[in-house]
N, C-alpha and C positions, 0 to 999 in steps of 0.2 A: 248680816253684816251692815254696819252703818258707816258711811264716809262723812267726814266733816272737813270741807275745804276751808282753808284759813283757820284751822283748828288750834293754832298757836296765838291767834290774835285775841283781842279783848273779849269779844262776844264768844268767839270760838272756844277758848279755853274754859270759859264758864259753862258753855254747853257741854263740852266734853266731860267735865267733872260731874255734872248732873247726870249725864247718860251713864257714867260709870256707877254712880250711886244707885241707879235704877237697875243695874245688872247688865248693861250693855258696854262692850269695850270697842269703841269706834276706831276706825282707821283714819289717821290724820294726814291731810295733804297740805303742805305749807312751804313756801319758798323762803320763809324767815326774813322777808324784806323789812318788816316792821316788828319783828320779834326775835327771840333767841331760842337756842335749843333748850334752855332751862324752862321755857314756856310749854314744852311738850310734856304731856303726862306720860310718865315712864311705863304705865300699864298698856299704852297703846302702841300699835305698829305705826310707823311714820314714813311717809314718802317725802324726801326733802327737795321737792322740785316745784316748778310752776304748774298751776292748775291746767294750763293748756296741754301739759303732757300727761293728763289723766289717762289717755288711751294706752300708755305704756304699762299701766297697772292691770294685772290680770285679775278679774273679779272673782270673789268667792261668794256667790249668791248675794250680791248687793241688793238690799231692800230699799234703803233711803239714802239720798245724798243731801245733806244740809250744806248748801252752797253759800258760804260766807266769805270766801276769798275775793279780794278786789281792792281797788283804791277807794278809801272810805272817808275822805275828808275833802271839803269844798276848796279851801284856800290852796293846798298843795297841788290840786288838779290844774290850776292856772299855769303853774310852772312845768307841769309834766302831762300835757294833754295826751301824748302818745301812750304813756303808761296807763292813763285812764282807759283808753280804748282797748289796749292789750288786756288789761286786767278785767274790766267790767263788761266788755263786749266779747272779745275773742275768748276769754276765759269761760264766760257763760256759755258761749257757743260750743266749746269743747265738752263741757259738762253735759249739755243737752244731747249732743251727739252720742256720748257715752251712755246716757240714760236710754236713748232710743235703741241703741244696739243691745244693751243688756237688760232692758225692761225693768228699770228701777225708778223709784219715785224721787222727785227733786223738790226741795223746799228752797226757794230763792230768796235771798236777802235783798228786798227792795228798799226804797227810801221815800220818806214823806215829802221830799223835795219834788216829787211827782205832782203835788198840788200847787206848786208855784211855777214860775217860768222855767221850764226845764232847759232852756237854752242860755241861762245866765251863768252857767259854769260847765266846764268839761265833766265834772263829777255828776251833776244833775242830768245832763244829756246822756251820758253813758249808762247811768243806772236805769234811766227810762228805756234806753235801747235794750238793756238786759231784760226788762219786763216784756218788751215787745217780742223778743226772741222766745221767751217762755210761752207766750200766747201763740206764737207761730208754731212752735213744736207741739203744743197741745192740740191745736186745730188741725194741722196738716199731717202730723205723724202720730197722734194719739199718745204722746208722752204724758205721763202722770206727773204734772208739775203744778205746784202751788206757790203763790207769791206772798211773802210776808213783808209789809212795809213797816220800817222802824221809825220811831220818833226820838231823837236826841237822847241817846243811851248813855247812862252813867253808872258807876258802881265799882266794886272791887275789881282790880286788874286793869282799870282804865289807864291809857297812856298818859304819863306825866311828862310831857314835853311840848314845846311851843309849835311843833310842826304837825305831829300826828294826833295830838290831844284834842278833845272837845273843850268847851270853855271851862268846865270844872277841872279837867286834867291840866289845862294850861295854867289856871289860877293856882292850883296846888303846886305846880312847878315853880311859879313865880314866888310863892310864899317860901318855898325851900331855898330859893336864891336870895331872899331878903329884898325882893323888888315889889313895886306897887302893882296892883292888879289893873289890867288894861280892860277898859270898857269900850267896845267898838261903837262909834257914833254916840248917840245920847242915851243909849241903854234902854230905850223903850221897846225894843224888839222882844217879842214873847216866844217862849219855847215850851213845848210839851216834853218835859224831862221824864224819861221812863227808865226805871231801875233795871239793870241787866238781868236780875233774877226773874223779873216778869217777862222780859224778852225771851229768856231761855224756856220758861214754862209755856209761853205762847208758841214757840217753835216746835217743841215736842208735842204739844196739843195738835198743831196743824199736821205734823209729820205722822202722827199715829191716828189722826181723825179720819172719819169716813165722809165728811162733808166736803164738797168741792165749791170753789169760788170762781166765778167767771172773770172777776177782776183781781182783787187782792184782799188778804186779811190784814187789817190795820192793828198794829200793836202800840198803843199809846194810852195815857191815863185819862184823856178827856179834860185835863186841867193844864193851863199854861201860866207861866210866870215871866215877868220881864226881867231883864238882866240886872236892873237896879235892885229888884227884890232879892235876886241871887246874891248881889254884893252885900246887902244888908245882913243876910244870914252869915256870910263869911266874916263880916265885921264883928258880929256877935261872938263868933267862934274864935277869931283871931283879932283882938281889939287893937293891936299895934299896926295892922296893915293900913296902907293907903291905896289910893286909886288914881288913875289918869285916864282921860278920854282920848282915844285915838281916832283917826279918820275912818269913816265908814268904808266898807270893803265890798268889792264886787261879789255877788252871790250871797250877800247877807240879807236874806229875805225877811220880811217884817214879822211873820208869825207862823208858828206851827201849832196845830191843835187837832187831835184825833176826835172826830165826831161820828165815826162809823162804829156801830154797835154789833156788827155781824159776829164778832168773836164771842160776845156774850150771848147773843141770840141762838147761835148754833152750838156753842161748846160750854157756855156758862163761865167763860174766862173773862177776867177783868184785871187790869193793872192797878196797882195801889200807888197813890201819891205819897211817896216817902222821902221827898227831896230835902225838906227842912231837917228831918231826923237824920238823914245821911250826913249832911253838912255839920250838924251839931256834934256828931260822933266821930268826926275825922280826928286823926291823931295830929 
């Protein structure tokens, strides 16, 4: 049995679909705070509650928990710091306690914000605390837990709204609304945009792999682009759009870039840079 917490979310539902293709029917845990029942794959069993209540689920030989549930955006975390702690810290603690009790493996969804100032947003701090809890449970209790750090995920199923979306999802929303695209600051900040299909394949590789990492497996392309590059590709795809620059935001760090090759060295896994192609093929 495989559990996917946050299995109705952007990355979660892509992971669930791929697991099903490979012959596994995972059990989904999601409180639907940022998704709907339509996002649940009908082939799966579903627990419609908070991940902190995972102890209420009686296990049927759980082998792996892909722990993706949590508050996953920087800017909303400033308005809801308590929610960030509840989701990213207490939720992770509940998953690790469950894994300790029932001897199952955990793959935790970390964040590349770990490489910047983790105290510049509630999101960054709480995701880093989640990593620390994973390492604590590994060292003190022998829990089989691996950390996967994500870099700026995009792709099919991404949230198209100004609150929970990433920059690509927000821009797609603004285009639907006939509004100009908003560029935070001068647009020089660079991001390692990683397609969700690569994130999913990386997660499954880690979950099924035999190698262990003392720190974290990094899932990124090793290529980054600035936001102005991104706008130029959108402009080519949608010639009638305009742009506006808005004030810089707290937590908007200058750059993300995956430079760690451990995934390739141990598993032969590498993410593909397909950002321009993805934008070109948008409807």
